[in-house]
C-alpha positions in Angstrom: 184.5 148.4 95.6 181.5 148.6 97.9 181.8 147.4 101.4 179.3 146.4 104.1 176.6 149.0 104.6 177.4 150.8 101.3 174.6 152.0 99.1 175.9 150.8 95.8 173.7 150.2 92.7 171.1 147.4 92.9 172.1 144.1 91.2 170.9 143.8 87.7 168.7 141.0 86.4 170.5 138.7 84.0 169.6 139.1 80.4 166.6 137.0 79.3 165.4 136.4 82.8 161.6 136.9 83.4 159.8 138.3 86.3 157.8 135.5 88.1 154.2 136.5 88.4 152.6 136.1 91.7 150.4 133.0 91.9 146.7 133.7 91.9 144.6 131.3 93.9 141.8 129.5 92.1 138.3 130.1 93.4 136.8 127.0 95.0 134.5 124.9 92.8 130.9 125.0 93.8 129.6 121.6 95.1 127.8 119.5 92.5 124.1 119.1 93.2 122.1 116.2 91.9 119.3 117.3 89.6 115.8 117.2 91.2 114.8 114.5 88.8 117.9 112.4 89.4 117.7 108.6 89.9 118.2 107.8 93.6 119.7 104.4 94.3 117.2 101.8 95.6 118.0 99.5 98.5 116.4 96.6 96.6 115.5 96.0 92.9 113.8 92.9 91.5 113.6 93.1 87.6 111.6 89.9 87.5 112.9 89.1 84.1 114.1 85.6 84.8 113.7 83.0 82.1 113.2 80.0 84.5 113.8 78.7 88.0 112.6 79.7 91.5 114.9 82.6 92.3 114.0 86.3 91.7 117.2 88.2 91.7 117.7 91.4 93.8 120.2 93.2 91.6 121.0 95.8 94.3 120.7 94.6 97.9 121.2 90.8 97.4 117.9 89.9 99.0 116.9 87.4 96.4 113.3 86.1 96.4 112.0 82.6 96.3 109.2 82.2 93.7 106.4 79.8 94.2 103.8 79.1 91.6 105.2 81.9 89.4 105.5 81.8 85.6 108.1 83.8 83.8 107.8 86.0 80.8 111.4 85.9 79.7 113.4 88.5 77.8 113.2 92.3 77.4 110.1 93.5 79.1 109.9 90.2 81.0 107.7 89.8 84.0 106.5 87.4 86.7 103.0 86.0 86.2 100.8 85.4 89.3 97.7 83.2 89.3 95.9 85.1 92.1 95.5 82.0 94.3 98.9 81.0 95.6 101.7 82.5 93.5 104.2 84.6 95.5 107.8 85.8 95.7 109.2 85.9 99.2 112.5 87.8 99.7 115.3 87.0 102.1 114.6 89.3 105.0 113.1 92.8 105.1 114.1 95.4 102.5 112.7 98.4 104.2 112.3 100.0 107.6 108.7 101.1 107.9 108.0 102.1 111.5 107.3 105.5 113.0 109.4 108.3 111.5 110.8 106.1 108.7 110.5 107.3 105.1 110.4 104.9 102.2 109.1 104.3 98.7 108.1 101.3 96.8 107.4 101.0 93.0 106.3 98.3 90.6 104.8 97.9 87.1 101.6 95.9 87.4 99.0 94.3 85.1 95.8 92.8 86.1 94.6 89.8 84.0 91.2 89.9 85.6 89.3 92.3 87.9 89.5 90.6 91.3 86.7 90.4 93.7 89.1 90.9 96.6 92.1 93.0 97.6 95.0 92.1 95.4 98.5 93.2 96.6 101.5 93.6 94.3 104.1 94.4 97.0 104.0 94.3 100.8 106.3 93.6 103.7 105.3 91.3 106.6 104.7 92.5 110.1 103.6 90.4 113.0 100.1 89.5 111.8 99.5 91.9 109.0 101.7 93.8 106.5 103.6 97.0 107.2 102.3 98.5 103.9 100.4 97.4 100.8 100.8 98.5 97.2 97.6 97.0 95.8 94.3 96.9 94.1 91.5 97.9 96.5 88.2 96.1 95.8 86.3 98.4 98.1 86.9 101.4 95.8 87.8 99.6 92.6 91.0 101.7 92.6 94.7 101.4 93.1 95.9 102.0 96.6 98.9 102.5 98.9 97.9 101.4 102.3 98.7 100.7 105.9 96.5 98.6 108.2 93.4 100.8 108.5 94.4 103.6 106.2 94.5 103.9 102.4 95.6 106.4 99.8 93.3 105.6 96.9 93.7 106.6 93.2 91.2 108.3 91.1 92.2 106.2 88.1 90.2 103.1 87.6 92.4 100.0 87.0 92.0 98.5 83.5 92.5 94.8 82.9 95.3 94.0 80.5 97.0 97.4 80.9 100.5 97.9 82.3 100.4 100.6 85.1 103.3 102.0 87.1 102.5 102.4 90.8 104.6 104.2 93.4 103.8 104.4 97.1 105.7 107.1 99.1 105.8 107.3 102.9 107.1 110.5 104.4 107.9 109.5 107.9 108.6 112.8 109.6 105.7 114.4 107.7 103.4 111.4 108.5 102.0 111.4 105.0 101.4 108.6 102.5 101.2 109.4 98.8 100.2 107.3 95.8 101.5 107.9 92.2 99.9 106.3 89.2 101.9 106.5 85.9 104.0 109.3 87.4 101.1 111.4 88.6 100.3 111.9 92.3 96.7 110.8 92.7 96.2 110.6 96.5 97.7 111.7 99.8 96.5 110.8 103.3 97.8 111.1 106.9 99.9 108.1 107.9 98.0 107.4 111.1 99.3 103.8 111.6 103.1 103.6 110.8 103.5 99.9 111.2 106.8 98.3 111.9 107.5 95.3 109.6 110.5 93.2 110.1 109.5 90.2 107.9 110.2 89.5 104.3 109.2 91.7 101.4 106.4 90.0 99.5 105.7 90.3 95.8 102.3 89.1 94.6 100.5 88.9 98.0 100.1 90.4 101.5 99.4 89.0 105.0 96.2 89.2 107.1 95.8 87.8 110.6 99.1 86.0 110.2 98.0 84.2 107.0 99.0 84.7 103.3 96.3 86.8 101.6 95.4 89.3 98.8 97.0 87.2 96.0 97.6 89.2 92.9 96.0 87.9 89.6 98.3 89.2 86.8 101.8 90.2 86.0 104.4 92.3 87.9 107.8 93.5 86.9 110.6 96.0 88.0 109.9 96.2 91.7 112.1 98.7 93.5 112.4 99.7 97.2 113.9 103.0 98.4 114.6 104.0 102.0 113.6 107.6 101.3 110.5 109.5 100.1 110.8 110.0 96.3 109.9 113.3 94.8 107.6 113.8 91.8 110.5 114.5 89.4 112.3 111.3 90.6 109.2 109.3 90.2 108.7 110.5 86.6 112.2 109.2 85.9 111.1 105.8 87.0 108.3 105.4 84.5 
């Protein structure tokens, strides 16, 4: 018999027992990255596919709009029709922060039913006496434009009456740049020399000038979206 401190034979492993392998730690998973052409979430989205009534739903941010003088094209591919003289949709409060250093993007499908002899704005947001930005038709150049008071990024595509066109205005706040995309293609870029704060309602179908409603849009508008970020070209292509 072996006593304490003896150097007897080591204990034997019972028959059938298996040696337990040392646990091998799993390598950490790499973080998932959104693809460059992913779909960023808007802060406001107005499909404008209502069948009737005076409410234009914001399906993301809850800032529903009140429609005045607007006719609805109901169903798939529906749209809001504007008469170019008084039709408008006014949302409940601002959707975007547009002042110095703020980045944002706004998009819309637009169709002119007539070539206007004046500026015609599809989307804007009210400031004190003007609008903080304008996604519009510019009568001075007969082109599409993304504008601030006193500065415009102007397309090289000539607007065609009766044709649906996808417009996106992008403001890069830190970079102080404004860009305009037409049907997924960047057509203009200018320095943002007047980053205007606008704390009023987002407007669909018109703008403001000297504190008065102006630039009424003659035609149809659908699928308006607002983003509190500068969209990239791949992201914009995914919107069209």
